[in-house]
C-alpha positions in Angstrom: 107.4 118.9 115.2 107.9 115.2 115.3 111.1 114.1 113.7 109.8 111.5 111.0 112.3 109.4 108.9 111.3 108.8 105.8 112.0 104.9 104.4 112.2 104.9 100.6 112.8 107.7 97.9 110.8 108.3 95.1 107.8 109.2 96.0 109.1 109.6 99.4 111.3 112.2 98.5 108.7 114.0 95.6 105.8 113.9 97.2 105.8 112.6 101.2 108.3 114.8 102.7 107.1 118.0 101.2 103.5 117.4 102.1 104.6 116.2 105.6 106.4 119.5 105.8 103.4 121.4 104.6 101.3 120.3 108.0 103.6 122.3 110.2 103.8 119.5 112.3 106.4 117.2 111.0 110.0 118.1 110.3 112.7 115.3 108.4 115.2 113.8 110.8 116.1 111.1 108.3 116.2 109.4 105.1 117.0 106.4 103.8 117.6 104.6 100.1 119.0 101.4 98.9 122.8 102.6 99.1 123.8 105.6 101.3 125.3 107.8 98.7 122.0 107.9 96.7 120.6 108.4 100.4 122.9 111.0 101.2 122.5 113.2 97.8 118.4 113.1 98.5 119.0 114.3 102.5 120.6 117.2 100.8 118.8 118.1 98.4 116.0 118.2 101.0 117.4 119.7 104.0 117.3 116.6 105.9 120.5 116.0 108.6 120.5 112.5 108.3 120.8 109.8 105.5 121.0 105.8 106.0 121.3 103.0 103.3 119.9 100.5 105.4 116.5 100.2 106.2 117.1 98.6 109.9 119.6 101.6 110.9 117.0 103.8 109.5 114.1 101.9 111.4 116.1 102.4 115.1 117.7 105.7 114.4 117.3 107.2 117.8 116.4 110.9 116.0 113.5 110.2 114.5 110.0 109.4 116.9 107.9 108.3 113.4 108.9 106.3 110.3 107.0 106.9 107.0 107.9 103.8 105.2 107.6 104.2 101.2 108.8 100.9 99.9 107.6 97.9 97.7 105.1 95.9 99.5 106.9 93.2 99.7 109.4 95.0 101.6 107.1 96.9 104.0 106.4 94.1 106.6 110.0 93.8 107.9 110.6 97.3 108.3 107.2 98.2 110.3 108.2 95.4 112.4 111.3 97.0 112.9 110.1 100.5 113.5 107.6 99.8 115.9 109.7 97.1 117.7 112.1 100.6 118.1 109.0 102.3 119.4 108.1 104.3 116.9 104.5 105.6 115.6 104.2 104.0 111.3 103.4 105.6 108.7 102.8 102.9 105.6 101.9 103.3 102.3 99.1 101.0 100.3 99.0 98.6 99.7 99.8 97.6 103.1 101.6 94.4 102.0 102.0 91.8 99.1 99.4 89.3 101.1 97.4 88.9 103.8 99.9 86.9 106.2 102.3 90.2 105.2 99.2 92.7 106.6 98.9 90.2 109.7 102.4 90.7 110.7 102.4 94.8 110.7 99.2 94.5 112.6 100.3 91.7 115.1 103.6 94.0 115.5 101.8 97.4 116.5 101.8 97.6 120.1 98.9 99.3 123.3 99.3 102.9 122.3 101.6 103.4 119.4 99.5 104.8 116.4 99.7 103.0 112.6 98.0 104.4 109.9 98.2 104.1 106.3 98.2 106.7 103.8 94.8 107.6 101.8 95.4 110.8 101.0 92.1 111.7 99.0 89.5 111.9 102.3 91.5 115.0 103.5 90.8 117.4 100.5 88.1 119.8 101.6 85.3 118.7 98.8 85.6 115.3 99.9 85.1 116.2 103.6 82.4 118.3 102.5 80.6 115.8 100.6 81.5 113.6 104.1 79.4 116.1 106.0 76.2 117.0 103.8 75.6 113.0 103.3 75.9 112.3 107.0 73.6 115.2 107.8 71.2 113.8 105.0 71.5 117.0 102.6 72.0 115.2 99.8 69.7 112.4 100.3 70.3 108.4 101.2 72.8 106.5 98.9 71.1 103.3 97.7 73.5 102.3 94.9 77.5 103.2 94.3 79.4 102.8 91.1 83.0 103.6 90.9 84.9 103.5 87.5 88.9 103.9 87.8 90.4 103.7 84.3 94.0 104.8 84.6 97.3 102.9 84.3 99.7 103.6 86.0 103.4 104.1 84.1 104.9 100.8 85.0 102.1 99.0 83.2 102.2 101.3 80.1 106.0 100.7 79.4 107.8 97.8 78.8 108.3 95.2 81.1 111.5 96.3 83.8 111.0 94.7 86.4 109.3 97.1 88.1 107.2 95.8 91.1 104.0 97.2 90.0 104.2 94.9 87.3 105.0 91.2 89.5 101.9 89.9 91.9 104.5 88.1 94.0 105.7 91.5 95.5 102.3 93.3 95.4 101.3 94.3 91.9 98.3 94.3 90.1 95.5 96.3 89.7 93.4 95.2 92.7 96.2 95.6 94.6 97.6 98.4 94.1 94.2 100.5 93.3 91.4 98.5 95.2 92.7 99.5 98.4 91.6 103.3 97.3 88.5 102.3 96.4 87.1 99.8 99.8 88.6 102.5 101.9 86.3 105.2 100.2 83.5 103.3 99.6 83.3 101.9 103.6 84.3 105.7 104.4 80.9 106.9 102.6 78.5 104.2 102.6 79.8 102.1 105.8 81.1 98.5 105.9 81.2 96.1 102.9 79.0 92.9 103.4 80.1 91.0 100.7 82.2 91.2 97.2 83.0 89.5 94.0 85.6 90.3 91.6 86.5 88.9 88.5 90.5 89.5 87.3 92.1 90.0 84.1 95.5 90.9 82.4 95.6 93.5 79.6 95.1 91.3 77.0 94.2 87.7 76.7 97.9 86.8 75.5 99.4 88.9 78.3 101.6 87.7 80.8 102.0 89.5 84.9 99.6 90.3 87.1 95.9 91.5 86.4 95.2 94.8 84.6 91.6 95.0 85.1 89.6 94.3 87.7 85.3 94.3 87.9 84.2 94.2 91.6 80.7 94.2 92.5 79.8 94.1 96.2 76.9 95.2 98.9 77.2 97.2 102.1 76.1 96.1 105.6 73.4 98.6 105.1 
């Protein structure tokens, strides 16, 4: 069993900790929230022995061999760097960072032999794995064109402005940042490397402030 520290609650508590446990390969070593009392309450609910109110302590926690980071994109690079420097394997949520420079910091911090992963869960579903197997075996023809439509708003976009990071482009919010990592990853999985892209971004309405709510993207694959 791999002892893991989960840094960031909400999704971390409701989804990530239960999912990691169901693999039979991980055990919760610690959880971390924005304050110690909230972290302790979550640890008690989850049956996790250690709780931290400071991500720096969680990233260095000697009881954990790995760290799963579940925080807004603008905060993720510093935590990933600290966990990697402490010798831990790291699982990050997408988007990896709020900008390319932040993502580059994480990549540069990954030492040889240290595992770093981004959490894209859909390819682990049996139906996806079977579709990929059939495609690679030539059982369902050759891909010539692919069209992907994702029509969904996350709750922070439907609600009035609340300061949530998903409504703040500077913190990594916006449709392109939140949903396109999924789309690019899955298209590359099924159809190979992407050679070029173009995109048009727009807010929810012409007079709406905030990050992009619509993204129309077209591109070509190397194949």
